[in-house]
N, C-alpha and C positions, 0 to 999 in steps of 0.2 A: 504493500500500500504506500509506503514511503517513497519507493522508486516511482510509482505511478504519479503520486502527487508532485514530485520534483519534475517529472517529465511534462506534466500539464503546466506547471508554473513556467517552465522554460519555453513551452509553446506559446504561452500568452505573451511573455516578454519578447520573444522573437517576432510576434505579430506587431507589437508596438514599435519595434525597431524597423520593421518592414513598412509600416504605414507612414505615409507622408501626404501632404496636400498636393495631389497630382495635378500638374498644370496643363498637361496635354495627354490625351488618351489615344491609343491606337484605334483608328476608326474601323479597322478590318477585324478586330477581335471583339466578339460579343459574349456576354455572360449567359450561360445556359439557364433555362427556366428553373431547374431544380436549385441551382446555386442562388439565384436571385430570390426565390421563394424563401429560402433559408435566411437570407439577409433581412428581408422584410419581416419575417416571423420574429426575429430577435428584436425588432423595433416594436412590434405589437405586444410582445411579452415584457416590455420594459416597465419599470415602476413609475408611479406618479403620486403626487401628494393626495392623500386620502383615497388613492386608487381611482381617481376620476377621469383619467385618460383624456386630457384636454387637447387631443391632436387628431389629425387625419393625414394619411400619406397618399399623395397624388403622384403616380408614376407617369411622367410626361414623355411619351414616345412619339407623339405627333410632330413631324419635322417642321411643318408650317407654323405650328404654335411655338415650337422652340425658337424659330427665327423671329417671331414677334416678341417673345420674351427677351431675346438677346438685346433688343433695342432699349429695354428699361432695366436690364440686369448686366451692368458692365463687367462685373466680376465673374459672370457665367458664360461670356461670349464664346471663348474657345472650347469650353466644356460642352456647351449645348450643341456645338457642331460635330463633336467627335466622341462624346461619352456613350458607352453602351446603354446605360440606363440613367435617367435624370429624375430625381425625386423632389417634389415640393412638399415640405413639411408645414402643414397648416396648424394654426392654433385656434381654439375656440375663443369667441369674443368675450368682452367684459360681461355682457348680459347673460350669456350662456353659462358662465361659470359662477354666477352669484349663488349664494346659499339657497335663495328662494326661486331659482329657475326651474323650468320644466325638465331641462337636461339633468340637473342634479337629482331631481326626483326620480327620473327614469333610471339613472345609474344606481341609486340606492335600492329602488324597488324591483326593477326588472333585471338588472345585470348582477348586482350584488345579492339580490333577493333577501333583503333584511326582513325579519318579521315586522309586521305593522306596528307592534307595540314598542319597537326599538327605533322607529324612524324619527319620531319627534325629538328624542334625546340626541340622536346622532346629528340631526339638522341643527339643533341648538349649539352643539359643540362646534360644528362647522361655522355657524354664524359668529360665534364668539371668536374663533380663529381669524376669520376675515375682518371683523369689525375692530377687535380690541388687541389681539395678539400680533398680527402682521399689518394691521392698519390698511388693508387692501381696498377699503371703501372710501378712503380719504381723498383719493384723486380719481380723475376720469379714466386713467389707464392702470390703476393699481392692480386690479385683478388680471387684466390683459397681460401686463408685464410678468406677473407671477405665473400665469399659464404659459407664456412664451419661454420662460426659463426652463420649464419642464420638458419642452420639446427637444432640448439639447441632450436629454438622457437617452431617448431612442436614437437620436443622431449619432451619439458617441458609440452606443452599442452596435448599431448597424455598421459603422466604419470599422470597429474592432472585429466583428464577426466576419466581415469581408476580408480584412487583412489576414485572418487566420487561415483562409483558404486561397491566399495569393491574389486577391482582387483589390484593386486600388480604388481610392475615393478622394473626394475633395469637398469639404464643407464650404458653403458660399453665403456671405452676407453682403456682397457687393451688388446692391440693387436699390432702386428707388421704391420704398415700401408702398407709397400711395399709388404710384403708377402700376406696380405689379398687381396690387389689389384691384385697381380699375380694369386692368386687362383680364384678370381671372374672372371678375364679375361679368364683364362683357362676353366672355367665352362660356359662361354658365358653369364655371368650375366652383365658384364660391357664391354664397349668399350672405345674409346677415349673421349666419352662425359661425363663420370662419374668416380668418385673415391669414396672410402669409407670415410665417415666422422665420424660416431659414430654408436653404436649398442644399442638396448634396448630389454630386455626380459620382457614378460608379463605372468602372471599366478596367482596362489594362494599360499600364504605362507604355509610352513609346520611347522612353529613354530613362536611364537610371538617375535618381535624384542625387543631389549633393549630400554629404554626410549630415546626419541629424545633429542639431545643436540644442542643448538644454543647459540650464543652470545646474550647478552641482547640488547634490541632495541636501547638504547642510545649509544651502542658501534658501531652500524652499520648505524645509521641514523643521519644526520646533517641537520638542518634547516638553511637556509640563508634567512632572512627576510629583 
C-alpha cells in the first residue's frame, strides 16, 4: 500500500510538472470522446460551497461561434482557432444563488433530497452565511463574485485530470466580460440564470514549453504550530 501511495503521489506531481498554460495547440490532434468525457466528469464531481454547484460547462465546438468569440476574447484568439476542445465555464447569477431563490430550493429538495423538516433550518443557516458571515448581500455582485470563485475549483480539477493523461490546457481570463455575455445571450447560450466566469482550452501542445518557474516552498508556505 505504501508503494502504491508513493506511486500515485509521484503521478500527481508529474502531472503538475507537465501542465502549463499552453499557448498554441496542434490543430491536427484531437482529444478522443472517452478522454474528454473523463475530463468533464472531474469538473462535474468537483466540490462547491454548500454543494450548490453554481456552474455550467459549455463545450464550444462550433467554429463560426468560436470566430465570433475571438473578437471579444483577446486572450483566447489563438486557442479558439486550434484547440481540440474549448470550454466556457458559466456561473450562476446573483439572483440564482440567493438563499431564497428557486434554484437553491431545487438543489436542497430535488438534488440533495433533504427531508422537508430539515429544509427551513438549512435555509436559515445559508441565509445567515450570506447575510452576516460572508456579507454577500452587501453589494450588487457579492454573491456573483462568491459563485465565480467556485468555478475555479472545477477549472483546476479539469486541467489536472487532463495533465494526468498527457492532455494540455490553458485557462483564459483575457476577454471583455460584458461583450462575451452579450454574445452568448444573442446566441441563446445564456439567459438571466448564467454569466461567463472563465474559459479553458484543451488539446495537445505543438511545441515544448519553457521550464516551469515557481517561488521556493519556504516563500509561499508558513507553518503556525
